[in-house]
N, C-alpha and C positions, 0 to 999 in steps of 0.2 A: 608524531609527525603527519601531516593534512595527507590525505591520498589525491590524488589526481581526479580530476573532475570532468564526467562524461557530460555531454549535453545529455537533457531530460529525456528528450525523445528517444534517443540512442539507446539510452540506458533501460527504457520502460522496454522498447522490442526487447532486450537482451533478456529482461526478467521473464516476461512473457514465453520468450523461446526454452528458456533453461525450467520454467514452469510447465509447459506443455510438453519437453523429453521426458520428464518426472510423471506425465501420465496426471497431471493439473492443470487443463485448461482455465485459460483467463481471457478476461475481454477488456479494451479499455471504455468506459462508461462515460469520461469526459475527457477530451483531449486538451491537455495544457499548453503552457506555453513550451516552445520544442526546444527552448534554448536552456531555462533554467526555472523552470516551475517545479513547485514543490510535488511529491507524490501522498496519494493515501491508497491504502490497500486494502479491500474489501475482502475478508475469507469467508468465504459460504461454505459452514459444515453441514453433520449430520440434522435430522430433526429440526430443523430452520433453526439452529443455534447460529449465529456470527458476529463477528467482530472487526474494527477496524483498525488497521496499523496506520501508524503516522510516522512521517521519514523524519528524523534528526539528525543532530552533528554529536558526536562524543566533543569532552573538552580539547582532544588532540587531533580534532577532525576527521575523525572517521565517520561513514554513515551507520547510522543504526535506529533502529524502530522503537517504537512503545505503542503498548495496547490503547488507543486514543479513546475508547470507549469504557474503557475500567475493565478490572479483570474479570466479571462475569461476563458472561455470552450477552448480548441483546437481540431483539429480533428485527425484524426489517423495517418496522416504524424508528427504531432507535438508530439504525444506520441509516435511514434516509435524514433524517433531523440531524445527526452527526453532521452529515457530509452537506446538508442544506448550509448550516452554519458556517463551514467553511470554507464553501465557495464563494458565501456574500463576501468574506475577509481578503477572499485571495482568489480572482478570477483566473488566474494563471497555473491554477491547482490542476493536477492529473488524478482522476479515480480509475483504479483498474481495480477489477475481481475477479477472484481465482477459487476454482473449487480447491476445498482444502478441508477435506472430512474429519481431520484430528485438529482444525483451526490453529496446525502450525503453518508459517510461512513456506510456501513451495519454491522459493529461490532462495538466494543466499543471503540472510538474514542477520545480525547481531542484534537479539533484544534486549532493551535494558529497562 
């Protein structure tokens, strides 16, 4: 069963608030389309470790995330390259960055 969809701008604000309440501050790096833009979440870990999570949907319509930069951690150059490529394809994309020492999403997220 497909989840009801919130406008992306509202959902991003809620995600930032949820993460902040857990002690993982976040910020919007690129403001996408308020109504229906996709979302990339950049997770900043310890000692320069980073990854990018991309939003997707499961076959039954539920929101899910996957490690878009692969299973291994990447550096800032790897994150920048991935984000730049994705933004060239989709200018409505949101890019949100979070402090996440263990590289686990600091917001409610189903990882696939």
